[in-house]
SESEPA-779844 format. One record per residue (C-alpha): z negated, y negated, x; residue in one letter. Coordinates in Angstrom, 2 decimals. Layout:
! SESEPA-779844
PT        pz        py        px   gulum
PT         Z         Y         X       A
...
//
This chain:
! SESEPA-779844
PT        pz        py        px   gulum
PT    -11.00     51.64    -22.20       X
PT    -12.85     48.90    -20.33       X
PT    -13.37     45.37    -21.56       X
PT    -10.67     43.61    -19.53       X
PT     -8.05     46.09    -20.69       X
PT     -9.14     45.56    -24.28       X
PT     -8.93     41.80    -23.92       X
PT     -5.41     41.94    -22.46       X
PT     -4.05     44.44    -24.98       X
PT     -1.14     43.03    -26.95       X
PT     -0.72     39.99    -24.67       X
PT      2.18     39.11    -22.36       X
PT      0.62     39.52    -18.94       X
PT      3.79     39.03    -16.89       X
PT      3.25     36.65    -13.94       X
PT      5.97     34.05    -13.55       X
PT      6.71     33.65     -9.84       X
PT      6.97     30.21     -8.28       X
PT      8.47     28.99     -5.04       X
PT      6.50     26.49     -2.96       X
PT      8.17     24.23     -0.40       X
PT      6.62     21.92      2.20       X
PT      8.87     19.34      3.86       X
PT      8.13     18.10      7.38       X
PT     10.44     15.09      7.57       X
PT     11.86     13.85     10.85       X
PT     14.43     11.28     11.85       X
PT     17.14     13.79     12.80       X
PT     16.01     17.06     11.23       X
PT     13.71     18.38      8.51       X
PT     11.59     21.49      8.81       X
PT     10.98     23.44      5.60       X
PT      8.26     26.01      4.95       X
PT      8.94     28.13      1.89       X
PT      6.83     30.81      0.22       X
PT      5.66     32.23     -3.08       X
PT      2.03     32.93     -2.19       X
PT      2.67     36.67     -1.95       X
PT      5.13     37.16      0.87       X
PT      4.86     35.62      4.30       X
PT      6.38     32.12      4.35       X
PT      9.84     31.56      5.74       X
PT     10.87     28.55      7.79       X
PT     14.14     26.80      8.36       X
PT     15.46     23.59      9.87       X
PT     18.09     21.41      8.21       X
PT     19.70     18.16      9.21       X
PT     17.97     15.09      7.81       X
PT     19.29     14.18      4.33       X
PT     21.44     17.32      4.15       X
PT     20.66     18.10      0.53       X
PT     23.22     20.91      0.27       X
PT     21.36     22.77      3.03       X
PT     18.07     22.21      1.18       X
PT     19.49     23.81     -1.98       X
PT     20.84     26.69      0.08       X
PT     17.42     27.24      1.70       X
PT     15.79     27.29     -1.75       X
PT     18.26     29.88     -3.03       X
PT     17.75     32.12      0.01       X
PT     13.96     31.85     -0.26       X
PT     14.04     32.83     -3.93       X
PT     16.19     35.86     -3.11       X
PT     13.90     36.90     -0.26       X
PT     10.80     36.62     -2.47       X
PT     12.47     38.43     -5.37       X
PT     12.30     35.40     -7.67       X
PT     14.74     34.63    -10.45       X
PT     17.25     31.86     -9.92       X
PT     15.53     29.73    -12.57       X
PT     12.03     30.28    -11.17       X
PT     10.09     26.98    -10.98       X
PT      9.90     25.20     -7.63       X
PT      6.99     23.09     -6.43       X
PT      7.24     20.96     -3.31       X
PT      5.48     18.29     -1.31       X
PT      5.97     15.98      1.64       X
PT      3.94     13.30      3.37       X
PT      4.49      9.65      2.45       X
PT      6.32      7.85      5.23       X
PT      9.50      6.08      6.21       X
PT     11.67      8.07      3.77       X
PT      9.81      6.53      0.87       X
PT     10.36      7.96     -2.59       X
PT     14.09      8.67     -2.78       X
PT     13.54     12.33     -1.87       X
PT     10.90     12.64     -4.60       X
PT     13.34     11.28     -7.18       X
PT     16.11     13.61     -6.02       X
PT     13.82     16.65     -6.17       X
PT     12.67     15.62     -9.64       X
PT     16.29     15.42    -10.78       X
PT     16.77     18.99     -9.54       X
PT     13.88     20.15    -11.75       X
PT     11.40     20.47     -8.88       X
PT      7.78     19.43     -9.37       X
PT      7.19     17.34     -6.24       X
PT      4.13     15.63     -4.79       X
PT      4.08     12.75     -2.30       X
PT      0.93     13.18     -0.25       X
PT     -1.15     10.60      1.59       X
PT     -1.04     11.87      5.18       X
PT     -4.43     10.34      5.99       X
PT     -6.07     12.56      3.36       X
PT     -4.91     15.87      4.83       X
PT     -7.79     17.89      6.24       X
PT     -7.65     18.92      9.92       X
PT     -9.55     21.41     12.05       X
PT    -12.33     19.62     13.96       X
PT    -13.16     22.54     16.28       X
PT    -12.39     21.72     19.93       X
PT     -8.76     20.82     20.61       X
PT     -6.31     21.06     17.75       X
PT     -2.78     22.37     18.26       X
PT     -0.23     20.23     16.44       X
PT      3.45     21.04     15.97       X
PT      5.91     20.46     13.15       X
PT      5.82     24.18     12.37       X
PT      2.02     24.22     12.09       X
PT      2.04     21.03     10.02       X
PT      4.59     22.51      7.64       X
PT      2.57     25.71      7.21       X
PT     -0.56     23.64      6.62       X
PT      1.16     21.58      3.94       X
PT      2.44     24.74      2.29       X
PT     -1.01     26.34      2.11       X
PT     -2.56     23.14      0.75       X
PT      0.19     22.85     -1.84       X
PT     -0.66     26.34     -3.10       X
PT     -4.35     25.48     -3.17       X
PT     -3.64     22.27     -5.09       X
PT     -1.70     24.10     -7.80       X
PT     -4.38     26.80     -7.87       X
PT     -6.89     24.19     -9.07       X
PT     -8.22     22.45     -5.93       X
PT     -7.23     18.95     -7.00       X
PT     -9.31     17.25     -4.29       X
PT     -7.67     19.07     -1.42       X
PT     -5.72     15.84     -0.69       X
PT     -4.77     12.49     -2.21       X
PT     -1.49     12.29     -4.10       X
PT      0.40      9.01     -3.98       X
PT      1.38      7.36     -7.23       X
PT      5.17      7.01     -7.25       X
PT      6.51      3.71     -8.63       X
PT      9.72      3.41    -10.60       X
PT     12.78      2.12     -8.71       X
PT     12.35     -1.23    -10.46       X
PT      8.68     -1.51     -9.53       X
PT      9.46     -0.57     -5.95       X
PT     12.23     -3.16     -5.73       X
PT      9.96     -5.89     -7.09       X
PT      7.73     -5.52     -4.04       X
PT     10.46     -6.54     -1.64       X
PT     10.15    -10.28     -2.18       X
PT      6.49    -10.85     -1.32       X
PT      6.54     -8.27      1.49       X
PT      9.47    -10.03      3.12       X
PT      7.61    -13.31      2.70       X
PT      4.60    -11.85      4.49       X
PT      6.74    -10.70      7.42       X
PT      8.45    -14.09      7.65       X
PT      5.10    -15.86      7.82       X
PT      4.06    -13.60     10.67       X
PT      7.31    -14.41     12.47       X
PT      6.68    -18.11     11.92       X
PT      3.28    -17.83     13.56       X
PT      4.73    -15.80     16.45       X
PT      7.48    -18.35     17.18       X
PT      5.03    -21.27     17.02       X
PT      2.55    -19.55     19.32       X
PT      5.33    -18.66     21.75       X
PT      6.49    -22.28     22.02       X
PT      2.92    -23.52     22.52       X
PT      2.32    -20.91     25.22       X
PT      5.46    -21.94     27.09       X
PT      4.51    -25.62     26.92       X
PT      0.97    -24.99     28.17       X
PT      2.50    -23.56     31.38       X
PT      3.34    -27.18     32.20       X
PT      0.23    -28.79     30.69       X
PT      2.03    -29.96     27.56       X
PT      0.33    -29.60     24.18       X
PT      1.70    -30.34     20.74       X
PT     -0.01    -30.10     17.36       X
PT      2.96    -29.16     15.14       X
PT      6.30    -27.61     16.01       X
PT      9.49    -27.95     14.02       X
PT      8.42    -30.87     11.78       X
PT      9.79    -34.42     11.72       X
PT      7.55    -35.45     14.64       X
PT      8.81    -32.66     16.87       X
PT     12.20    -34.11     17.82       X
PT     10.89    -37.48     19.14       X
PT      8.18    -35.66     21.10       X
PT     10.70    -33.18     22.52       X
PT     13.16    -35.93     23.48       X
PT     10.38    -37.57     25.49       X
PT      8.85    -34.53     27.22       X
PT     11.63    -31.93     27.13       X
PT     13.76    -33.36     29.98       X
PT     10.92    -32.95     32.49       X
PT     10.85    -29.17     32.01       X
PT     12.91    -26.72     34.10       X
PT     16.31    -26.02     32.50       X
PT     15.65    -22.32     31.90       X
PT     12.35    -22.96     30.15       X
PT     13.82    -25.84     28.14       X
PT     16.65    -23.65     26.88       X
PT     14.23    -20.86     25.90       X
PT     12.06    -23.26     23.92       X
PT     15.08    -24.69     22.13       X
PT     16.18    -21.20     21.08       X
PT     12.67    -20.45     19.83       X
PT     12.66    -23.67     17.80       X
PT     16.02    -22.76     16.22       X
PT     14.66    -19.35     15.19       X
PT     11.51    -21.03     13.89       X
PT     13.58    -23.43     11.76       X
PT     15.54    -20.51     10.28       X
PT     12.34    -18.64      9.39       X
PT     10.86    -21.73      7.75       X
PT     14.01    -22.21      5.67       X
PT     13.86    -18.62      4.44       X
PT     10.18    -18.98      3.58       X
PT     10.87    -22.08      1.51       X
PT     13.71    -20.29     -0.30       X
PT     11.55    -17.32     -1.30       X
PT      8.60    -19.50     -2.35       X
PT     10.93    -21.62     -4.48       X
PT     12.31    -18.45     -6.07       X
PT      8.80    -17.32     -6.96       X
PT      7.85    -20.68     -8.45       X
PT     11.05    -20.80    -10.49       X
PT     10.43    -17.32    -11.91       X
PT      6.92    -18.33    -12.99       X
PT      8.13    -21.62    -14.42       X
PT     10.74    -19.88    -16.56       X
PT      8.12    -17.43    -17.90       X
PT      9.93    -14.49    -16.29       X
PT      6.60    -13.34    -14.84       X
PT      3.93    -13.89    -17.54       X
PT      1.17    -11.94    -15.77       X
PT      1.66    -13.96    -12.59       X
PT      1.66    -17.23    -14.52       X
PT     -1.55    -16.21    -16.30       X
PT     -3.31    -15.34    -13.04       X
PT     -2.10    -18.50    -11.30       X
PT     -3.80    -20.61    -13.96       X
PT     -7.18    -19.88    -12.38       X
PT     -8.24    -22.56     -9.93       X
PT     -8.22    -21.26     -6.36       X
PT     -5.38    -18.76     -6.93       X
PT     -1.81    -19.80     -6.19       X
PT      1.55    -18.41     -7.21       X
PT      2.01    -16.46     -3.98       X
PT     -1.37    -14.76     -4.24       X
PT     -0.83    -13.99     -7.93       X
PT      2.58    -12.53     -7.16       X
PT      1.17    -10.15     -4.55       X
PT     -1.72     -8.99     -6.73       X
PT      0.46     -8.29     -9.74       X
PT      3.28     -6.56     -7.85       X
PT      1.00     -4.52     -5.58       X
PT     -1.88     -3.76     -7.90       X
PT     -2.24     -4.95    -11.47       X
PT      1.40     -4.89    -12.55       X
PT      2.08     -1.16    -12.27       X
PT     -1.31      0.55    -12.01       X
PT     -3.45      1.30    -15.04       X
PT     -7.18      1.33    -14.36       X
PT     -9.77      2.81    -16.69       X
PT    -12.91      1.29    -15.19       X
PT    -14.18     -1.02    -12.45       X
PT    -14.76      1.83    -10.00       X
PT    -11.06      2.64    -10.00       X
PT    -10.24     -0.99     -9.23       X
PT    -12.63     -1.09     -6.26       X
PT    -11.45      2.30     -5.03       X
PT     -7.77      1.33     -5.13       X
PT     -8.56     -1.74     -3.03       X
PT    -10.65      0.19     -0.52       X
PT    -13.70     -1.91     -1.43       X
PT    -15.78      1.04     -2.62       X
PT    -18.97      1.96     -0.71       X
PT    -19.05      5.08      1.49       X
PT    -22.60      6.46      1.73       X
PT    -23.52      9.12      4.30       X
PT    -26.43     11.28      3.20       X
PT    -27.28     14.50      5.02       X
PT    -30.83     15.82      5.03       X
PT    -33.16     13.02      6.06       X
PT    -30.29     10.86      7.32       X
PT    -29.05      8.26      4.86       X
PT    -26.63      5.63      6.12       X
PT    -24.34      3.21      4.32       X
PT    -21.04      3.16      6.23       X
PT    -19.58      0.10      4.51       X
PT    -16.41     -0.11      2.46       X
PT    -13.93      2.76      2.59       X
PT    -10.79      0.68      3.46       X
PT     -8.77      3.51      1.92       X
PT     -6.76      1.47     -0.58       X
PT     -3.97     -1.09     -0.57       X
PT     -4.56     -3.12      2.57       X
PT     -2.36     -6.06      1.51       X
PT     -4.32     -6.53     -1.71       X
PT     -7.65     -5.97      0.08       X
PT     -6.95     -8.61      2.72       X
PT     -5.83    -11.04      0.03       X
PT     -8.96    -10.45     -2.07       X
PT    -11.16    -11.37      0.92       X
PT     -9.22    -14.63      1.33       X
PT     -9.38    -15.34     -2.40       X
PT    -13.14    -14.77     -2.36       X
PT    -13.58    -17.63      0.13       X
PT    -11.16    -19.76     -1.88       X
PT    -13.10    -18.95     -5.08       X
PT    -16.30    -20.37     -3.59       X
PT    -14.51    -23.64     -2.87       X
PT    -12.47    -24.14     -6.04       X
PT    -14.74    -22.45     -8.61       X
PT    -18.21    -23.84     -7.78       X
PT    -19.44    -23.56    -11.39       X
PT    -18.47    -19.92    -11.96       X
PT    -21.16    -17.26    -12.24       X
PT    -19.62    -15.35     -9.32       X
PT    -20.05    -18.37     -7.04       X
PT    -23.60    -18.94     -8.23       X
PT    -24.40    -15.27     -7.64       X
PT    -23.10    -15.48     -4.08       X
PT    -24.94    -18.73     -3.35       X
PT    -28.25    -17.35     -4.58       X
PT    -28.02    -14.04     -2.73       X
PT    -26.02    -14.63      0.47       X
PT    -25.54    -18.35      1.14       X
PT    -29.08    -18.94      2.53       X
PT    -28.57    -16.19      5.14       X
PT    -26.76    -16.35      8.44       X
PT    -23.10    -15.90      9.27       X
PT    -23.27    -12.10      9.21       X
PT    -25.00    -12.09      5.83       X
PT    -22.28    -14.30      4.36       X
PT    -19.56    -12.06      5.78       X
PT    -21.18     -9.05      4.15       X
PT    -21.58    -10.97      0.91       X
PT    -17.95    -12.08      0.79       X
PT    -16.86     -8.44      0.62       X
PT    -19.17     -7.90     -2.34       X
PT    -17.80    -11.05     -3.95       X
PT    -14.21     -9.86     -3.36       X
PT    -15.01     -6.60     -5.17       X
PT    -16.57     -8.41     -8.14       X
PT    -13.72    -10.91     -8.23       X
PT    -11.10     -8.13     -8.28       X
PT    -12.86     -6.54    -11.25       X
PT    -13.06     -9.91    -13.01       X
PT     -9.33    -10.54    -12.45       X
PT     -8.49     -7.07    -13.79       X
PT    -10.48     -7.76    -16.95       X
PT     -8.83    -11.17    -17.23       X
PT     -5.32     -9.66    -17.13       X
PT     -6.12     -6.52    -19.11       X
PT     -8.40     -7.88    -21.84       X
PT     -8.01    -11.66    -21.61       X
PT    -11.64    -12.17    -20.51       X
PT    -11.81    -15.38    -18.48       X
PT    -14.32    -15.00    -15.62       X
PT    -17.61    -16.51    -16.72       X
PT    -17.82    -20.19    -15.81       X
PT    -14.34    -20.28    -14.26       X
PT    -12.04    -23.25    -14.75       X
PT     -8.33    -23.10    -15.55       X
PT     -5.58    -25.34    -14.22       X
PT     -3.57    -27.38    -16.72       X
PT     -0.12    -25.97    -17.44       X
PT      2.52    -27.36    -15.10       X
PT      5.27    -29.48    -16.59       X
PT      8.02    -27.24    -17.96       X
PT      5.87    -24.11    -18.11       X
PT      5.37    -22.25    -21.35       X
PT      1.84    -21.16    -22.40       X
//
């Protein structure tokens, strides 16, 4: 008897079959690729959100592959417009599901690449099998928030969209006025109506009506922005958001910025070290080293873009409102004497260090070295 047979003697060597499913989600229909890693995969198309058809397809695939009805099921789909509701439904059905970052999926770089939903589904299915076989770096798996954590993001994301709309309406009005050599500094404030009463009548009636409609939409957007900002301030004032209130105590960081950082980054992610913080923000370096060629490609930009953009803005604000902090002194010694490009490179490095300092401040209570705190606002609890 050989060694492997001796080692396996007396052990249960039965292989428990598993069914693997890859979802290719579309607006009107979903394409499913199903297989067990032994038989050739089967494919089917179901109407979007038709969950009864999905369960039927799973049952048929198990029967075709000779799997028991209670055989475990593992699935995946790409993160997109459907969000995480499908993941939660699959989890309720006892399926081990993965939500995959589509940008991390490897593609064939040889000549032209054929791309169809069928090929994409088969590719996802093969990568799912490889992932569960031990190749954990075959793609990047998205971290799924709880329904409560996901809902808490709605407020600041809506606020961001409203501010973009405000800028768009203001720019549109200015562009229309410039057609007739009229220029105004601010639109929609208390000085707008007297200015409009003086210059508006000289414009053509069609243009005047269009500008008035734009101003009405601009006023509505501004009202909604004020409502959301007041809601955020009230929540902080009533100590309903202690992490946000703690972060907003640092000079140079406001309630809106603190809200975004906590809800997008620090409030639901748990980091073990500074490298994870930089990597989640996309502020980690990406070296390219092959043979004699060694090039630094800059930051990866692979993380949360909202938080990354905000950290760059906060880095500039930190230099202004925290002049005595060690981070500001480090930047001034190393990058301030250089030119504009040197300072732009340095502000990214400062943003990375500042993000790590804010994480330590929230996680361990370590105030950034040399940083100053704002006094507590009236009515706020420490």
